[in-house]
N, C-alpha and C positions, 0 to 999 in steps of 0.2 A: 235407801237400800237398792232400789232399781238402778240408780246411777252407778253404784258400786258394782252391781252385777254386770252391767253393760261394760264397764271398764275392765272387769276381770275377763270377760269373754273376748274383748278386743285384744288384750295382751296375752292370752293363752290359747287362742284358736290357731289351727294350722294356717299357714300363709294362703293356701288355695281357698280355704273357706272364708278367710278375712277379705280376700279380693272379691269373691262373689258377693259377699254381704255389702261391701262398700259400693260395688257397681249397682246392686239392686236398690240400695238406699239413695244413690245419686239419681237414678232413673225415676224413682218414685217422686223424689223432690222436684225434678224437672217437669214431670207430668202435672203435678199440682200447680207449679208456677205457670206453666203454659195455659192452664185452665182458669187461673184466678187472677193473674197479673196482666192488665191491659198494656200493650206496647204503644207508647206515645211517639216514639221516634226510632228509626232503624239505622243501624250502622251501614255505611256504604260498602263495607267489606263482608265477604262470605265467611271469613274466619279471622280469629285473633289467636296468636300463639304467645303464650307466656313461657319464655325460655330462661333457664337459670341453673344454678348449682345449689346443692343443699346448704342450709344455714344462711340463706339470704332472704328470709321472710316468706318462703314459698307458700306456707299454709295461710299466712295473713293475706297475701295476694289472692290466693284461691278463695278465701272468704269474701273479699271485696267483689270479685267477679262472679260470685255465686249468689250475691244479694239481689233480691227482687227489684231494688231501686236501679241497679245497673241494667238488669234485664229489661226493665220498663223503658229505658232510654237507648237500647241497642237491638233488642230482639234476638240476642245470641245466648244460647243456653250453655252452662258450664259443662266441660267434658274433660275428665282426667284419663288420659290414654293408658295409664298404668293398670287400670282395671279392665282393660279390653284386650282381645287377642291382637298380638302384634306389638303392643306397647307403644313406646314413644316413636318408633320408626314407621308405624302404620299411619295411613291417611286419617286426618280428623274430619268427620262429616261436616258438610256445609251447614252453616247456621249455628256453629258451636265455637266456644272459646276453649282452645286446647291449653290446659293448665299444668304447671309443674313439669315441663318438658326438659329433661336433663340430657342434652345433646351438645356436642361441639357444633360450631357454625357450619362446618363442612357436612356433617351428618344431617343437620337440620335442612340444609339446602337440598339434600337428596330425598327428603320426605315428600311424597306426592301432595300437591295442594289442590283443594277443591275449586279454587277460583281466586278472586282478589283477596288479599290478606294484609294484615299488619302484624308484625312481631316485635317483641321487646325482650331484652335480656337484662336481668337485674344483677349488678355487680356489687361486691362488698370487699373491703380490705381483706385480702386473703389471709393475713395474719390473725385478724379477728375471726375469720372462718375457722381457723385451726382451734382457737380457744373455744368458740361456740360448739364446734364438733366434739371436742373433748368432753365438755360437761354434758352435752346431749347423749353421746354414746355411753358415757359412764353412768348417767343418772336417770334419764327421762324418756329417751326415744322408745317408741313401741318396739318390742322385740321381734322384728321381722328379719328374714334373710339371715345374714351372718352377724347381725347386731348382738345376739346373745353371747356369741364367742368373743366379740370385741369388748362387750361390757365386762365379761368375766376377767379378761386380760387386764383391762383398765382398773378394775377394782382391786386387783392383786398387785398392781405396779405403783410405785411412788409417783407423785404428780409429774416430775420432770421426765421420767421414763415413759409415762403415759402420753405426754405431749409429743415426744419423739415417735411413739407408736402411731399416733394420729397423723402426724406429718407423713410418715411412710404410707399409711393407709390412703390418705388423700392423693398422694402421688400415684400409687398403684391403681387407684380408681379413676385416674385421668382428670381429676377435678381441677387441678391447677391448669392443665392443658386446655380444658374446656373454656375456662375464663379467658385465657390468652387468645384462643381462637376467635372469640367474639370481639375482643379488644382490637385485634389487628385486621379484622375482616374489612374488605373494601366498603366504603361508604355507600349506603343504599337506602332509598326512601322507605323501603318496606320494613326496615327494622331500626330500632334505636336503643341505646344503652341508657339505663337508669340506675342511679346509685341507691343502694339500700339506705345509706346514711341520710340521703336527701328525702327519700320517701317516708322516713320515720322521724325526721328532724323537726326543727322549729318552723320550717316553711312547708310542712307536710301538705297542707291543703293545696298550695300552689303546685307542688311537684306532682301530686296525685292527679290534679286537674290536667296537667300537661300529659301525663301518662294516658289518661282516658281520652283526651282529645287526639293523641297520636293514633288511638284505636278507633277513632270515629265516634266517640261517645262524649256527650256534653251533659253534665248534671247541673241543675240550678244550684247556686251556692248553698242554699239552706239544706238541700238534699245531700250534697257532698259533705257538709259539716256533720249532718246526722249519721251518714254512712261511716265516717271516720270515728265518730264517737262510739258507734256500735262495735267497732272492731279495734278499739284501742288495745295496746298490748296488756295494759293493766286489767281491762275487763276480760280479755280472752284468757289471760293467765288464771284469774279467779274462777272463771267458768269451767276450767279444766282441772282445777285442784280437787283432789279427793283424799281422804285420810290415808296416810302412808305412801303417798305418791308425790313426786316432785313434778310440777307443771312443766310441760314441754315448751312453754312460751317463756324463754329466758331472753330478755332483750338486753344484750350486753352493750355497754357504752362504746362509742367509736374510739379506737385507740386502746382498748382494754388489753390488747396483746402486750403492751409495755409492762403490765403488772404480772405477767406470767412467763415472758421469754427471758432467758439469760443468754450468755454468749453461745453456749453449746446448742441450745434450742434454736437460736437465730441462725447459726451455721447450718444446722440440719434443714431448716426451712429454706435457706438460700440455695442449698444443694438441690432441693426438690423443686423449688418454684422459680429460682433465679431472680430476675428483676420484675417479676409479675406485678408487685404492688406499684412500682413506679410506672410501668406500662399502663396500668389502670388509673393512674393519676393520683395515687396516694403518696404521702411523703416517705422518703427513705429513712432508714433507722437513725441516721445522724442529723436529721433535720428537726428543727424545733418549730412546731406549728403554733400559730396564734389562735388558740381556742376561743379567745374572747370575741373576735369578730366573725368567727365561723367561716372565713373566706379561704382557709387553707393556705395562707401566705406562709412562706418558710424562709429561714435563713440558715446558712451552714455555720 
């Protein structure tokens, strides 16, 4: 009953109240962690920045970097700039991990930095981002900002027209452009690109370990294994399920776009995103990938 009441409040409160509640919740959690979790190793960096676009596992990454095990091995507390004045373009305080920063590379570079830092940007096949965005907007995302209007439109539209609507929405919100900006940015030791498909795939432990090490964080293998088990998509999905609600954690398979795109949808996607998938290293539409070896080899 309490859980359902919390979910109702979360989905029906005004945006301003929801933001204040989330900020207070995060600060209270950080205060408890600072008092109760001993730091055994500190990151050499003053800040870590998690940069991305929506539907690339941002809430999952946020959960990982907010876990006491990660704090124990870096001494950096989680910080979501969306809940503070200035939002994503405001400085992140020293000693924090800036989470879910939705900015282009150029705009991120302009954000004042507290000192030494490491950043990472999570990419995903943009065609799968379209599909994931469609189902999230239509069914499960918390109704904040303009999402209620988008949901109403998508629930009234046939699926094909809904996909076209989402492509236009992602284009207008510069999401395709943000991904492109990071993919073509000059190489720099301060940031690195990581693929959503790798971070959630068969070699997850190895990929997440590389991500953490890039950020100056080293977890013992047993602690890393336990961390990933705590935040498996299956477990997070079940923990968020309530009667009458579809979980926000829908982990679509890589290449799922092939099950939803027809010629018209692909033409609209290409008009909006161009060769973004190929720039990011994903196979073109007319390529056949070898799913069995997972190496992304392709033949035309």
